[in-house]
N, C-alpha and C positions, 0 to 999 in steps of 0.2 A: 615325702612319699614313702609308702611301704611296698610298692610293687616294682621297684627298680633294683637291679643288682648292685651290691657294694663294690665288687671287683677289687678286693684288698690286694695291696702290693707289698705289705710288710706287716709283721705281727710282733708283739712284745708282751711278755708276762708282766703284769703289774702287781701281782701277789701270788700266793699259792693257789688262789681260787678265782682270779680274774685275769683277763688278758685284753689287749687293745689291738685294733687293726687300723692301718692307714688305708682308706678307701679311695682308690684312684678314680673310679668313675670313667669308663672308656666310652667308646662310640655308642654303646647301647644305653647310655645314661649313667646312673650311679650317683652315690651320695656326695662324692668329692669332699669328704671330710674324714671322720674317724668314728669308730664304734667301740664301746666297752662291753665285753661279754663276761658271763660267768663261765667257769670251766666246763659246764654242761651245755654251753651254747646259747643260754638265755641272754637276750639283749638287755643290758642294764642302763645304757646311755648311748644316744646317737647325736652327733654334732649337727646333723641336718645341713642346712645351707649357711651355717654361721661362719665357716672358714672362708667360703666364697665371699660373704659380706665383709669379713675382716680384711681380706687382701684388696677388695674394692675400696674400702674406706681409707686405706693407706697408700693408694695409688699403685699397687702391685698386680692388679688383676690382668691376666694375659688375654686380652680381648680377642686376639686371633685364634685362641684355643677354645673359645666359648662354646662352639658347637660340638666339641668332643670331650676333652678331659678337663677343661677349665683349669683351676689352679693345680690340679694333679698331685694330691698327697702321695708321696713316694716312699717316705721313710718314717719310722716311729721308734721311739726309744723311751725307756723308763729309768728313773734313778731316784733313790731315796736320799735326800740331802738333810741330814739330821732327822728331824721329825716330819719333814715335808716330803710328800710323795709327788714327784714332778714327772709329767708326761710331755715329751717333745714330739711335734708333728712337723715333718719337713715337706714344704710345698715346692716340688721340682720346677714348675713353670712360673711361680711367683717369686722364687729365689729368697724365701724367708722361712723361718722356723717359728711356729706358734708354740707357746709355752703355757701349760695348764697345771693347776694343782688338783690332785685327786683326793676325794674323800670317800673312802670305801664304805663307811657306815651309811652314807647317803650316796648312792651310785650316780655321781655326776662329776663333771670336770669344770673347774672354775678357771676362766681365762686370766692369765697373769700379764703376759707381754708378748711382743713379737720381736724376733732377732733377725737383723739383716744378714744375709749370707752371700757367698759367691753365686754365680749363675749355675743353676742345676744342682741344688743340694740333694744328695742321695744317701751318703753315709753319715749316720748319727751315732755318737758314742757319749754316754754319760760317764763321768769320772767323779762320783760324789765324794770319794775319800779325799779328793783334792779341791772340792768345790768347783770343778771344771766341767765343761761340756764342749765337745769337738764336732765339727761338721766338715765333711769333704764334699766339695762342689766340683762336678766333673767337666763342665764345658770349658774348652780351651780353644780359642781362635784369636790368635794375635792380630790377624788382619781385621777382625771385627772388634778389636780393642777389649777382648775378654781373655783372661787367663784363668786356668784351673787354680783352686786354692784350698787350703785347709784353714778353717777359722776356729780359734780357741776363745771361749767365753769363760769368764770367772763370775761366780755368784757373789754378789755384794749387796749391801744395804743401800737404800736410796731409791729414787725414781728412775725409770727407764729413760734413756736418752734417744731412743728411737721408737716410733717414727718422729720426724720433725714437722710433718704436715699430715693431717687427717681430715676427713670430711664429716659433716653433720648429716642428718637424715633429710630426705625429701619429705613432702607431705604424706606420701604413701608409706612411710616408715623405712624405706630402703635408703642405703647410703648414697650420697651424691658420687657418681663415678668420675674418676679423673686419672690422669697419668701423663707422663712425658711433658712436664711443664716447661715451656719454652720462652716465657716472658714474665716480667715482674714490674709493678709500678706502685709507688707509694701514694697514698691519699694525701693531698696537700693540706687538708683540714683536720684529719684525725690520725694521730701518730700510731694508733692501734689498728689501723685498717690499711690493707693493701689489696692489689688486684693481680691476678695471674691468668694464664691461658695455656691450653695445650696445643700441640702442633697438628699437622695434617693427618696423622695416623687414624684419628677417631672420626674423621669425616664431617661430623656436625660441629662447626666451630663454636666455642664458648669462651666466655670470660668468667672467672671465678672470683668471688669476694672472700678475702682472708681476714679473719679476726686474729690479731697478734697480741691480744691482752693476756694470753696464757700460753703454756707449752703443753703439747705441740700446737703450732698454728692451726686454726680451724677453718676449713672451707665451709662457709655458712650459706652461700647463695651462688646460683649459676645464672649467667645472662647469655642466652642463646643469640648468636649473631644472625641477623636476617636482612634480606634485601627485598623490599616490596612485600614483606610478610613471609617470604620463603626462606628456609634455612639455607646456609651456604657452606661450602666445603673449601676452606682456605688453609694455608700453611702459616698460621699466626706465629711470627717470630719476634714481634716487638709490640709494646703496649705502653701508653702514657695517658695519664688523666688530663683531659682537655680543659683549659680555662673556660669557665662558663657552664661546665657540665659535659658529661659524655667522655669519649675516649678518642685518641689517635691509635690506630692499629696498622701494622704493616704485615703484609702477606708476602712470603718469599716466592718468587717465580720458580718454575720447574723447567729444567733443560737448558741446553746451550745452543745458541744459534749456529746452524751448520754442522752440528755434531751428530753423526749417525748413531753413535753408541748411546748418547744421552740426548735425544732429540728435543728440540724446543717444544714446550707444551703450554706454559702459562706465563703471564707477565708478573713482574713485581708491582705491588699495589700499596699505595698509601690511602687509608680509609678514615673518613670522618664518621664517627659512630655516636649515636645518642645514648642516654642512660639506660634505655631499654634494650639496646643491642641492635637497633635498626641502623643500617648503613645510610647515611645522609649524602655522602659524596664519595665517589671513587676517583682517585687521582693517579694518573699514570706518568711514567717518565716520558720525555720526548722520544719520538721515533728514532732520532739519531743516537740516543743512548740505548734504547731497547735493541737496536741492531747490533749492539756490542755485548749482549747478555751472555753471561756464563751462569751456570746453575747455582753458584754461590752468591745469592743476592741479598735482599734486605734482611737485616738481623737485629734491628733495634730502631726505636723512634723516640724522640724527645721534643718537647715544646719549649721554646725559649721565649719568655715573656718578661715584662718589666718587673722590678722588684715588688711593686705594689699591685701587680696583676692588672694594671690599667694601661691604656694606650697613652703613654706619656709623650707630650709634645715639647720640642725645644722652642727657642725664641723665634725660629723661622716658621713655626707651625708644622714642622716635619716630625713624624713619629720617631721615637727613640729606636735605635738599632736592635734593642733587645726584644722588640715586639713583633708579633705576626710572622714568625718563622718557625718552621718545623724541620727538624734535622733527622736524617736517617743514616744508619751505618750499613755499608756493604760488607759482606763477609770476606771476600777475596777479590783479587784483581779481575777485572773484566778484559775483554779483547782490547788490545792496544794500550792498556794501562801499564806503566813501568813496573818491573818486577819489584816486589816488596812494598808497593804502595797501593792502598785501597781507598775507595772513595767515601767521603762523608758528603752526603747530599743535603742541600738546603732548599726548602720549598717556601716561597713567599706566598702567603695565603691571600694577599691582596692582588698582586700582579699575576699570580698563578704561573710563575716562572721558576725553573730549577737552575741551580748553580752548584758548583762542586769544589771541595778541597781534596787534597791527598793526605792520607794518614800513613806514616811509615810503620810497618809491622815488623816484629822481631823475626830473626832468622831461625828456622827450626833447629833444635838441638837434641831432639830425641834420638836414642840409638836405633829406633825403628823408622827414622825419617819422618815422612808425613809433611803436613803443611801447618801454617799458622794464619789465623784470621780473627776478625772481630765477631763478637756474639751479643753485644749489648751496648747501648749508649743512654746516658741520662744527663739531664741539665742540672748544673750545680748553682746557677745564677752568676751574674756578673760576667757573662759571655764565656763561662767555663763549663766544661763537660767532662764526664768520666766514661770510660769504655772498659769492657772486658776483652782481653786479648787471650786467645788460647790456641794450643795445638790440638790436633785431632787424635791424640794418643791417650790411652787410659792405663791404669794399673802401674806397673813398674816402668813403663815406657813414657809416662806423662812427664813433661818438663815445664811447659809454659801454661800457666793459669794465673793471669795477672790483671790488676786494675791499674789503668793509666789515666792521667788527667791531661787535658790540653785546653788552650784558650783560642778563641777565634778573634780576639780583639786586635784591631789593626790590619786584619786580613780580609781581602775581598774575594769571595768565591767567584768562579767563572762559569759561564754556560758552556755546553758541549762544543758549540761552534766558534768559541772565542779563539783568537790568535794568541791570547795571553795564556801561559800555562796555568794550571790549577795551583794555587798556593799550597805549600807543604807545611803541615802543622808540626809544632814541636811538642813532644810528649814528656811527661814526668811520671816516674813510677810511684804509685801510691801504696800498693800492697802486692806482695807475692803470695798467692793463695795456696801454693803447694804445701807449706807447713800446716795450714788450716785443714786441708783436705786429708793429710796423713796423720793428724793428731790423734784420731781414734783407732789407728792401726788398721783401718778398713781399706777397701779397694778404692783407688782414686778414679772417679768417674770422668769420662772424656768431656762431657758437655756441661760446662758452666755457662748458663745462658740467661741469668737474671740478676739485676742489680737495683 
């Protein structure tokens, strides 16, 4: 549009004759991008909505800011690296820096890559004589798992390693919007296909199809979850591909029974969903279990089936134990659960009965305290499962981000009203993820939630 104010927040000379502005775009509208001017004020190039589309495509769009400043370009910097004229545009609300190559003989900016930054990047500094670029990010809130940071980038040859996920376009030419991915599931037939979903922040629940054949992984399709044809607002925290087609989805309940600070609002749900996203069946926990709800509920789902994906029968005509069970992981202890033990629930799709195991979680070791819980479960076959166990700490306070394995072989889960205690699973460490998360010297994110 030509009739909205740019409201620039920063300016940088790009030559003796041209300059660039980072256009914040406040409550009155605005371009939410950047503009190249001649020294006399003539517009040579305007980014338009391309920065907004960029951060949407890589999952960084600040949806709660959409009505005012959007991604909010807050800083701009120019540097000449050898013969290359490079412009950096910092997005305060999307926490990234977009990098462009300028060609003054043709007044335009060619997008090169996007750099992940700390939260709230404002200070940008080019150091071309050392092939470096520096970003200062201002937001510091230890309680919210965010620390202020200075990020230093070095210019090198090769392909960018960020983002790791981006989206393709919808039919209208706009990028598929996504963010806050909270679940992950492999396609059992195609090694280059997976599925993911975002959590309750975005209101309209969706499952995304991922193409893993190239880097970055590409979101190629979106499946809107519906109930009777109507869209639903769920807190999707677990996803598994269902034998025979469709998905198992778990939605985490909100609130704690009897807690006035975090009042009970919604139940934890296991959902049987078809390929088109329509909910075929809504499965609840027994009332005796719901009466014990704490807000840290369902965080993963897995389907355990026989190795040949068929209902195998033994000599007595009874189905093999591997068949017809769906397993869910609870994040933390519920009311009356022993300290340090969280539930793994097993749902029998034939008897429609729930039974439970206890899983022993690690003790918190972060200098900032906090808690440890589960955030994912997947089936490995042969009655074995893997889970993600993590603390609720980020950055330098993060200590526990691990993959563990356990087996349910020889153990019989118990219903809530059983006089027999829930069996306690034995776990084995598969991988400590902290070295992986710190390998690129970036910020260690709190929520590892997909496997």
